[in-house]
Each structure stands twice: as C-alpha cells, then as structure tokens.
N, C-alpha and C positions, 0 to 999 in steps of 0.2 A: 656578345658584349656582357661584361659582368653587371650585376644589378647594383645601382647606387646604394650606399649604406643607409641613407635617410628615408628610404621608402621600400615597401614590399611590392611584390607582384600583386596583380588584382586577384582577389579571392571572391568566388561566388557563393553566397549563403542564401539559400532559397533562390529567388530570382534577382537578388541584389548584388551588384558588384561593389566591393569595398576593398580596403587595404588594411594592413597592420601598421599602425602609426609608430614611427621611430624618432620623430623630431628632427630638427635642423642638423644636429651633429650625430644622429644615429644612436643616441644614448637614452632617449625618452621612450616611455611606453614599451613597445615591443612585446616580448614574451618573458615572463618571470615565473620560475617554478620553485615551489617550497615544499620539500618532503618534511613533514612534521610528525614526530612520534606520537603526539597526542591527538592532533586533528587530521592526520592523514596527509595525502598529497593534495597540493593546491597549485594551480597554474592561473596566472593573470595575463590576459591578452588584451591590448588596447586596439580596437578597430576604429577606422576612420571612414565615415560615409557622409553623404549630403545630410544637412540638418533635417530636411523634410522627410528623410527616410529612416530616422533614428528609431521610431517606434516599430516600424516593420522589422528592423534588425533585431530589436529587443525580443520581439515575438519569435523570430526564427532561432535566436540563441537559446532562450529559456523554454521554448515549446509552449503550447497553449492548452487550455481546457475550455470546453463549451458544453452547453446543455440545451437540447431542443427535442420536443416530442417524446419526452421521457427517456432520452438516451444521452449518455455522457460520451463525448468525443474528445480525443486528445491528439496533439501533434508532438512529435518527439523533440526534446532539446538537442542542441547541436553537440556532437561528440568531440572530445579532444583527440586530435589526430596523433596516434602513436602506433608504431609497428610492433609486431611480435619480435622478441629478441633473436629469433632465428633468421630474421630478415635484415637486421641492422646491428649497430653497436659493436662493429669491428669483430664480429664472431666470438665475442667473449662469452664464457660460460656463466650463466646466472645461477645463484643459489636458490632462487625461488622464481616461479613463473609469474610474469606480469599479468595482471587481470585486465588484459586488453579489452576494451569495449565497456568498461564500467565508469569511465570518466566523462562527465557531461557538464555543460554550462548550468550552474545552479543559482547564480546571482549576478547582478549587474552593479557595478560601482557608480560613482558620481559621473554623470554625463556632462562634458564640457564642450563649449562651442568655440569655433575659430572664425574670425572675421565677422564682427558685429554688423548687423543691419537693422534699421528701424522700420517697422511696418507702419508707415505713416497713415494709410487709409484702413488698416485692419483686414486687408484682403488675404493676407497669409496666415494670420493668427486668430482673427476674429475680434481683436481689440486694437483700436487705433492707438498708435504710438508705442505699442508693445515691441519687445526686442526679438530678433531672430538672428540666425547665423548662416554662414555659407556651409560650414562643415561641422560635424559632431564627432567627438572622441568618446567612444563607448567602451569602457573597461569591462570585459567579461571574465568572470571567475569560474574556473572549472574545478570541480571536486567529485568525489564518489558519493552520490546520494545514498541514504540508508535504505533505499528501496530499489526494486527492479524497474526498468523502463518498459520492458516487455515480459509477458508471462514466460516462465521457465520452470517446469515441473520436474527437472532432472535431478534436483537435490544437490546442486553444485556447492562446494565449500565457498566460504567468503561471500555468501549471498544471504539475503533474508530467507528464512526457511519456508515461508509461505509459498514461494514460487509465483506469486501474483504481482502484477504490475501495480505500482503506486500503493503498495501495502507494506506496513511494518508490523511484525509479529512479536508478541510477548507471551511467554508461557510460565506458569507457576504450578508445579505439581505438589499435591499434598493429600492428606487423608482426612476423612470425616466420618463420624459414627452416624449411621442411619438406622432408624427403627421403622418397621413397616407400619403404615397408617391403619387404623382400625375404625370401628364404628360403621360408617356408611360405605366401606370399601369391601369389595368381594373379589374372589379369584375369577379371572377371565379365561384362564387356560389351565390345563392339567387335570388331575383327578378330583380337584375340589372346586370345579367350576360352579359359580353362583353362590358359593358358600362364603360367609363373612370371615374376615381375618380375625383370629383370636388374639387377644391382648396377652401375649406370653412374654413380652419384654425381650424378644430376641434381637437385640441391637447388633449391628455388624459394621466393621470398618470397611469403607469403600475408598478406593483410590480414585482421585479425581484430578482434573487439570483445569486451572483457570486460564482460559485462552482469550487473548485480546488481539484483534486484528484492526490496525489503524489504517483507514483508507485516506491517503494523503491528497490534499489539494482537490477536494470535492467541490463542485460548483453549487451543490444544494445540500441541505440537511434532509436526509431521507426519512423523514418522520412518518410518512404514509406507509412505506414498506416496513419500517421498524415497528410501528404501532400494531400492525397486523400479525407480527411474528413474536412479540414479547411474550415470554412464558411458554412458548411451544417447544416441542422437541422436533428434531429433523426427521422428515418423512423419507428423504432421499439421502444417499451417501454424499458426504461433503469431502472433497479432496483439497487439502491445504498442504502444498508441497508434497513430500513423500508420505505424509500421514493421510490415511483415509478413515473417516468417521462413519461407522455404520448407522443405519436408521435407528432412531430412538436413543442414541448415546449422547446427544448434545441438547442442552437447554439454553435457549437464547435469553439472556438477561436484560438486554437493551443496549443503549448507547449513551455516550456523552461526546462532546466535541469542543474543539478549540477554533476560534475565528481569527483569521489574519487577512491582510490585504493581498490582492492578486495583482502583481506588477505589470502584467501584460494587457490588462483591460480596465484597470482602475476600480474593479469591483471587489467583492469579498469571496474568499474560499474557506473551506472548513476541513480540518483534520478530524475525521469521524472515527471514534473508538468503539468498535463492536465487541461485545463481551458474551462469552459462553462459559458454562460449566460442562466439562466433558468427562464422561466415564472412560477410563483407559484400562487396557489389560494389565494384569499384575496380581490377580488373585485366582485361586483354583475354584472355579464355579461348578466343578463336577463334570463327569463324562456323559451323564444322561440328560435327556430333555433337549430343548431347543438351544441351550447355551453350552458351548463346548469350553473345555479348559483353555485359559489364555485369551479368550475373547472379552471384549469390553461389554459390560452389562448395559441393557436398556435402563432408562431411569424409572420405568414402571414395572420392573421385575424384582420379585422377592422370593426368598425360600419358603416353600409351602411346608405343611407338617410332615410330608413324606421325604423332605430333603431335596426336592427338585425346584429349580428356578422357574417361576411362571409369572405371567402378567396379571396385574391387578387393575381394578377400575372401580368406578362409583356404582353403588347399588341403586340403579335406576331401571326403568322398563323401556327399552332394553338397557343392559349395563353399558356404560360408556367409559372410555379410557381416562386415566388420571390427567393426561395432557392432550391438548390438540396437537395434531401432527401437520407440519407445514414444510415446504421446500425452503431450506435456508440458503440455497445457492443464489437466490435472488439478491441476498445482502451483499454478495461479492461480485455481482455482474454489473455491467454498464447500463443495463435497462433497469432503472430504479426511480422511485419517486418519493 
C-alpha cells in the first residue's frame, strides 16, 4: 500500500519514534535542500514528535557534550542520510565525489506545537495554567560543520587539517629574527658546555608557524591545564593531522575563548583557542651535531662558536634549561581540567 502524501513512515532516532511532518496537503515541512556556493549545502527537515519528547529529540539530533570527573564525553549529532553516488542517482557519473558522512545536524529552528493544552494544575510543566501541546514540530538543519566529528589522522582533503574531533585549525607561517640570549645563559651541550654565550650579535632568521587549534563546544574553560603549560615547550611529540612536532619545537602561548549558549542542556559552552609558536623545517642547520638538515629546531638551540647547533640554558648550579618541558598532548585530550 503506498504511503499517504501527508505523513512519513516512522523514523527511530535514538530510542524515539517520530515522523517527518508534511502537513495536511503534503506541502509543509518535509525535506528542503539548498546547495549554496557561499554557505555550502544545507538541508532542513521538520520532524514531528510528542511535545513531551521534544528535548530528547533535540539532544539526539544535535549530539551532546558533558563533563564529569575530569573527562569530556560527547554523543554524535545525527547524520544526514545520503548514499554514495555509486549506489544511487540513476548511475550517473559525478564530476566530484560527494563527501558522504560529513553532513550532520548542526542547529534547530523554531519548535512549534500542535493541539494546545492548558496545564491547569502544573503537573506537566511545573507552572499552573502554563501551556503545553500534544505534538511538537522540530525543524532540524543539516550542514557540514567546520570540524570533524571523529578523529581522522589520514590527512583527507576537504577536512580540517588537525584530524582531531571538534577542532578547527589555523596556521600562519612567517619568519622572525632571533639573537641568542647572553649574560646568565650558558651552553648545555657541545664543545662549549658550561661556557657563557658571548655577545657577538649573531642574529639569525628562523622560520616559525603561529598555530591555533580551536576546541569547539568545550564544557569547561581548561584554565588549570593551561596555567600549568603556558610558556613551556613540548616534551613529547605532538601529532596534529599529518604534521608531527618533535620535542622542543613548540612553545605554548596560552589561550583565549568565546562563550556561547549550549542548546541541549541550557548551559554554556566555550570555543577555546589554544595558541603555539612552532619552529618548522626550512633552513639548513648543518649536517653535524644533533640537528640534521631540514629538521625543525628546538627553541633552546643556537649556533655555538664552532658552527654547531647546541642547547643553551641558565647559568645555575646545576645549569637549567631555558624552558620547562611539559607534555602538550593533554591540551588536546578529553582528560582535561
């Protein structure tokens, strides 16, 4: 028996049974798709469910974020169902492969009710005389979020280069002239160990990258973790997408953040911008010593009088490094405070 035009079959989202609303004559709501050259693809689907279940549906559509015992947990947003072109579309040959699996519910429109009911005693809403409905119309908007929903370190095109879920990456590469510090600074390695650096004015251009990773929809401001790592260099390798940053090549500068409402629990979430300066390959550092040609320099390495790259540190007893070294991977993990 063909399906009536004014209603869809039952769709199960999470554990909730709902339908796609089409209206009395089959022309309301439904599925609307808008390919836009400026804003990308957008689909709008109007779901119908019991009024009492509307917030459950919103959470299942948008996905959720939570925080307990120092751990961030997330549930995935609802994906827009679309098949690979090899499985449908009349076997037509496409000029470009569709990025199947990158469309998710990213926002909810204005929820409207059907069939008004007055909560006389407040047993349904908590407020006597407040209004409620029998059904809710929930318009879900599906777009391509500017971040991944799951980690993917394969370096795929058309994705954020970090390969990290709920992260947006910005990079700016430039050069800056550095001069070795003198005075209370000594060599920690090489043939001039424990000798002070001489003020010979040997400035050198270093290639560096300003790296910002924005962690989207964070349930907390990770100030405890950030405060412990500001001004340190990375003690462990940090992999961001297909780029790997060797120990000592990243300085963590700190963070800033933007605050916005979280629609699934009525709280606040934060888009946290984590910032580094990164030494990158691109200069000939010589074939001798611990630094080979084409590798990125550590931030505490300079050319000694013999022309070798070696580490420097403060002239204390015993000598200490210019920077504290800490594991920066904690900034990108879900175990954070």
